[in-house]
C-alpha positions in Angstrom: -112.9 12.6 100.1 -110.9 14.3 102.9 -111.4 17.7 101.3 -115.1 17.2 101.2 -115.1 16.1 104.8 -113.0 19.2 105.8 -115.3 21.5 103.8 -118.4 20.0 105.6 -116.7 20.4 108.9 -116.1 24.0 108.3 -119.7 24.5 107.1 -120.8 23.0 110.4 -118.5 25.3 112.3 -119.9 28.4 110.5 -123.5 27.2 111.1 -122.9 26.7 114.8 -121.4 30.2 115.1 -124.3 31.8 113.2 -126.8 29.9 115.3 -125.2 31.1 118.5 -125.1 34.7 117.4 -128.6 34.4 116.0 -129.9 33.5 119.4 -127.8 36.2 121.2 -128.8 38.9 118.6 -132.5 38.2 118.7 -132.6 38.1 122.5 -130.6 41.3 122.9 -132.5 42.9 120.0 -135.8 42.1 121.7 -134.6 43.4 125.1 -133.2 46.6 123.5 -136.4 47.1 121.4 -138.6 46.8 124.5 -136.5 49.0 126.7 -135.7 51.4 123.9 -139.4 51.9 123.2 -140.0 52.6 126.9 -137.1 55.0 126.9 -138.3 56.8 123.7 -141.8 57.2 125.3 -140.3 58.3 128.6 -138.2 61.1 126.9 -141.1 62.1 124.7 -143.5 62.3 127.7 -140.9 64.3 129.7 -140.5 66.7 126.8 -144.3 67.1 126.5 -144.7 67.8 130.2 -141.9 70.4 130.1 -143.4 72.2 127.1 -146.9 72.1 128.6 -145.9 73.3 132.0 -143.4 76.1 131.4 -142.6 76.5 135.1 -140.7 73.2 135.2 -137.7 74.9 133.7 -137.2 76.7 137.1 -136.4 73.3 138.6 -133.2 72.9 136.6 -130.8 73.5 139.5 -132.7 70.9 141.6 -132.7 68.5 138.7 -128.9 68.8 138.5 -128.7 67.7 142.2 -131.1 64.8 141.6 -129.0 63.6 138.6 -125.9 63.5 140.8 -127.9 61.7 143.5 -129.1 59.1 141.0 -125.6 58.2 140.0 -124.5 58.1 143.6 -127.4 55.8 144.4 -126.5 53.4 141.6 -122.8 53.7 142.3 -122.1 54.7 138.7 -120.3 58.0 139.2 -118.0 58.9 136.3 -119.3 56.1 134.0 -120.5 56.8 130.5 -120.1 56.0 126.8 -116.3 55.9 127.1 -116.7 52.9 129.4 -118.7 51.0 126.7 -115.9 51.6 124.2 -113.3 50.5 126.7 -115.1 47.2 127.3 -115.0 46.4 123.6 -111.3 47.5 123.3 -109.9 46.1 126.5 -112.6 44.0 128.3 -113.1 46.4 131.2 -116.7 45.2 132.0 -119.9 47.1 132.3 -121.9 47.6 135.5 -125.6 46.5 135.2 -126.6 49.4 137.4 -125.6 51.8 134.7 -128.8 50.9 132.8 -131.3 52.3 135.3 -129.0 55.2 136.2 -128.7 56.5 132.6 -132.4 55.8 131.9 -133.7 57.8 134.8 -131.1 60.6 134.6 -131.7 61.2 130.9 -135.5 61.4 131.3 -134.9 63.8 134.1 -132.6 65.9 132.0 -135.2 66.2 129.2 -138.0 66.9 131.8 -136.1 69.8 133.4 -134.8 71.3 130.1 -131.2 70.3 129.9 -129.7 70.4 126.4 -128.9 66.8 125.5 -129.7 64.0 123.2 -130.7 60.4 123.7 -128.0 58.3 122.0 -125.5 58.5 124.7 -128.0 56.7 126.9 -128.8 54.4 124.1 -125.2 53.3 123.6 -124.8 52.9 127.4 -128.0 51.0 128.0 -127.6 48.9 124.8 -124.0 48.1 125.6 -124.9 47.2 129.2 -127.7 44.9 128.0 -125.5 43.2 125.4 -122.6 42.7 127.8 -124.7 41.4 130.7 -126.7 39.1 128.5 -123.5 37.7 127.2 -122.3 37.1 130.8 -125.6 35.4 131.6 -125.0 33.1 128.6 -121.4 32.5 129.8 -119.7 33.9 126.6 -116.0 34.3 126.7 -114.1 37.6 126.8 -114.0 38.1 123.0 -117.6 37.2 122.5 -118.6 39.6 125.4 -117.1 42.4 123.4 -119.2 41.4 120.3 -122.3 41.2 122.5 -121.6 44.7 123.7 -121.5 46.0 120.1 -124.7 44.0 119.4 -126.5 45.9 122.2 -125.2 49.2 121.0 -126.5 48.6 117.5 -129.9 47.3 118.7 -130.7 50.2 121.1 -129.5 52.9 118.6 -131.8 51.2 116.0 -134.7 51.1 118.3 -134.5 54.9 119.0 -133.8 56.2 115.5 -135.2 53.5 113.3 -131.9 53.2 111.3 -130.8 49.5 111.5 -128.1 49.6 108.9 -126.6 52.8 110.1 -126.8 51.6 113.7 -125.1 48.3 112.9 -122.2 49.9 111.0 -121.8 52.6 113.6 -121.4 50.1 116.4 -118.6 48.4 114.4 -116.9 51.6 113.2 -116.9 53.8 116.3 -114.6 51.6 118.4 -111.4 51.9 116.5 -111.1 54.3 113.6 -109.5 52.5 110.6 -110.5 49.0 111.8 -113.9 47.4 111.4 -114.9 44.2 113.2 -116.5 42.5 110.2 -117.2 39.3 112.1 -119.7 41.2 114.2 -121.6 42.7 111.3 -124.3 40.0 110.9 -124.9 39.7 114.7 -125.1 43.5 115.0 -127.3 43.9 111.9 -129.7 41.1 113.0 -130.0 42.6 116.5 -130.6 46.1 115.0 -133.3 44.7 112.7 -134.9 42.8 115.7 -135.0 46.0 117.8 -136.3 48.1 114.8 -139.2 45.7 114.2 -139.9 45.5 118.0 -140.0 49.2 118.4 -142.1 49.6 115.2 -144.6 47.0 116.5 -144.9 49.0 119.8 -145.7 52.2 117.8 -142.3 54.0 117.7 -142.0 55.7 114.4 -138.5 55.9 112.8 -136.9 59.2 112.3 -137.3 60.3 108.6 -137.0 63.7 106.9 -138.4 64.9 103.6 -135.4 66.4 101.7 -135.6 68.0 98.2 -132.3 67.0 96.6 -130.9 69.2 93.8 -129.8 67.8 90.4 -126.4 66.2 90.4 -123.7 68.3 88.5 -120.2 69.3 89.0 -121.0 72.8 90.4 -123.4 71.4 92.9 -120.8 68.8 94.0 -118.3 71.6 94.5 -120.7 73.6 96.7 -121.5 70.5 98.8 -117.8 69.9 99.2 -117.2 73.4 100.5 -120.1 73.0 102.9 -118.7 69.6 104.1 -115.3 71.2 104.8 -116.9 73.8 107.0 -119.1 71.1 108.6 -116.2 68.9 109.5 -114.3 71.9 110.9 -117.4 72.9 112.9 -117.6 69.3 114.3 -114.0 69.7 115.7 -115.0 73.1 117.2 -118.1 71.5 118.8 -116.1 68.6 120.3 -113.4 71.1 121.5 -116.0 73.2 123.3 -117.5 70.1 124.9 -114.2 68.8 126.3 -112.9 72.3 127.2 -116.0 73.1 129.2 -115.9 69.7 131.0 -112.2 70.0 132.0 -112.5 73.6 133.1 -115.6 73.1 135.2 -114.0 70.0 136.8 -111.1 72.1 137.9 -113.2 75.1 138.9 -116.0 73.3 140.7 -114.6 70.1 142.4 -117.8 69.4 144.4 -120.2 67.6 142.1 -123.3 68.9 144.0 -122.2 72.5 143.7 -121.3 72.0 140.0 -124.7 70.4 139.1 -126.7 73.1 141.0 -124.7 76.0 139.6 -124.8 74.5 136.1 -128.5 74.1 136.2 -128.8 77.7 137.3 -126.7 78.9 134.4 -128.8 76.9 131.9 -131.9 78.4 133.4 -130.5 81.9 133.1 -129.5 81.3 129.5 -133.0 79.9 128.7 -134.7 83.0 130.2 -132.4 85.3 128.2 -132.1 83.5 124.9 -135.3 81.3 124.7 -136.4 77.7 125.0 -135.3 76.4 121.5 -132.1 75.0 123.0 -133.6 73.0 125.8 -134.0 69.2 125.3 -133.0 67.5 122.1 -134.5 70.0 119.7 -135.8 67.5 117.1 -138.5 70.0 116.1 -135.9 72.6 115.3 -133.9 70.1 113.3 -137.0 69.1 111.3 -137.9 72.7 110.6 -134.4 73.4 109.3 -134.4 70.4 107.0 -138.0 70.3 105.7 -138.8 74.1 105.8 -135.4 75.6 105.4 -135.9 77.9 108.4 -133.8 78.5 111.5 -132.3 81.3 113.6 -128.8 82.5 112.3 -127.1 81.8 115.6 -129.0 78.7 116.6 -126.0 76.4 116.1 -123.8 78.5 118.3 -126.3 78.6 121.2 -126.9 74.9 121.0 -123.2 74.2 121.4 -123.0 76.4 124.5 -126.2 75.0 126.1 -125.1 71.4 125.4 -121.5 71.9 126.7 -122.7 73.3 130.0 -125.5 70.7 130.4 -123.2 67.7 129.9 -120.3 69.2 131.8 -122.1 69.7 135.0 -123.6 66.3 135.4 -126.8 66.1 133.4 -127.1 63.0 131.2 -128.2 62.3 127.6 -125.8 62.4 124.7 -124.1 64.5 122.2 -125.2 63.0 118.9 -128.7 64.7 118.6 -127.1 68.0 119.6 -124.6 67.4 116.8 -127.6 66.9 114.5 -129.0 70.2 115.7 -125.7 72.1 115.3 -125.1 70.7 111.8 -128.7 71.1 110.5 -129.0 74.7 111.7 -125.5 75.6 110.5 -126.1 74.1 107.1 -129.5 75.8 106.8 -127.8 79.2 107.3 -124.5 78.7 105.5 -125.6 76.6 102.5 -127.7 79.3 100.8 -124.7 81.5 100.8 -123.1 78.9 98.5 -126.2 78.7 96.3 -127.5 75.5 97.9 -131.2 75.0 98.9 -131.6 75.7 102.6 -133.3 72.4 103.5 -130.9 70.2 101.6 -128.0 72.2 103.1 -129.4 71.4 106.5 -129.4 67.7 105.7 -125.8 67.9 104.5 -124.8 69.9 107.5 -126.4 67.4 109.9 -124.6 64.4 108.5 -121.2 66.2 108.2 -121.1 67.4 111.8 -122.2 64.0 113.0 -119.6 62.3 110.8 -116.8 64.5 112.0 -117.8 64.2 115.6 -117.9 60.4 115.7 -115.2 59.7 113.0 -117.5 57.2 111.3 -117.8 58.0 107.5 -119.4 54.7 106.4 -122.0 54.7 109.2 -122.7 58.3 108.4 -123.4 57.6 104.8 -125.8 54.7 105.6 -127.4 56.9 108.3 -128.0 59.7 105.8 -129.6 57.3 103.3 -131.9 56.0 106.0 -132.8 59.4 107.3 -133.1 61.4 104.0 -133.5 58.7 101.3 -131.1 57.4 98.7 -131.6 60.1 96.1 -128.8 62.3 97.4 -126.4 59.5 98.5 -123.6 60.7 96.2 -123.7 64.1 97.8 -123.8 62.6 101.3 -120.9 60.3 100.5 -118.7 63.1 99.3 -119.7 65.3 102.3 -119.0 62.5 104.8 -115.6 61.7 103.3 -114.5 65.4 103.4 -115.9 65.9 106.9 -114.0 62.9 108.2 -110.7 64.4 107.0 -111.3 68.0 108.0 -112.5 67.1 111.5 -109.0 66.1 112.3 -108.3 63.8 115.3 -111.0 65.2 117.6 -114.2 63.4 118.5 -117.0 63.1 121.0 -115.5 60.0 122.7 -112.0 60.3 124.2 -111.8 56.5 124.5 -112.2 56.1 120.8 -108.9 54.9 119.1 -107.7 56.3 115.8 -105.6 53.4 114.4 -104.7 54.9 111.1 -103.7 58.4 110.0 -106.4 60.3 108.2 -104.1 61.5 105.4 -102.1 58.4 104.6 -102.0 54.6 105.3 -99.9 55.0 108.4 -100.6 53.2 111.7 -100.7 55.6 114.6 -103.0 54.2 117.3 -103.9 57.3 119.3 -106.8 58.2 121.4 -109.2 60.7 120.0 -108.4 64.3 121.1 -104.9 63.3 122.1 -103.2 63.6 118.7 -103.5 67.4 118.5 -101.9 67.7 122.0 -98.9 65.7 120.9 -99.8 62.7 123.1 -100.1 59.1 122.2 -103.4 58.6 124.1 -102.6 55.0 124.6 
């Protein structure tokens, strides 16, 4: 009888926990779905205005100054995605004012023509919503960290329409080699809520039509080779981003001068090279995957444009640029291996993304949601190899790599510190 009583007691405990997280997840998912839809429409509208009125590109230097002013106004200078990761790792807290700051600054970046994505803003706004909702509900420190992950998953899902990939990404990106399984159902429920909320408001999920080749050993070998190069390219991309940021911080210590000068450089590059590298570049990504067409040097220029944009103070994110870099690289390099150009672009996209964020499982799920399940064995192989060959670099310097990528050895280092011989702790 006592065993039955204990069993029922545990069931009640589980039910109460699920009820609590059910409420938190739905509330955060609704908030992120609503704000995420508004953000999606804001970025889309800003992009349309820029493309319709070509003269706006000349305002880039002034837009850089305004971006700095916005962060000064909201007192969020120096805050970003790394702060979201640090809250989950160490309980550092997240300022509520970061939400309007990153929203307005990202829309401004896309309006003026800076080369950036949306997901950096998504993770920051989502994490901020989750954390501050948890504070309002008086959750304890550990539960606040879960609430932050819930918000990240929900906002990412609202923007990209990939609830499973978003949920697993929010669990996997914090500490490489360790997944917070207890947060999976809350994150997934929030991601689904945000996904359906955004869909109800007319936000279409990102989907690409990919022609997948037949599965055979020779095709797997070709995909493996492409994945090795994609993982290596992700490390180069991350290196360029961090190198540019550190060098410009030392060269131009005044944030106003740096933002104005950076905007002027992006403007000059745009006039010399073209407008394909302004904004997120989703149209270029779609053309590479679905039509198998891109410029041979597109991936190189996108890395340069994005590195300068983010280093000088514009806001947005690095994930969509990593999509761009991977898709255009794969579209060019894949056919040299005998792979179809469009399929190579899809593999390139997911390998560069995987290597940049060090999240192989999330990358596999994301690939299936973006491209369909037909090629999932190719995507799984590509993500696994990219994860290894990207080394210990990454987009987020606060990300922890807990286990060595080559053997089951605990190392606990910060991303980008391992190559330099530091512990990163």
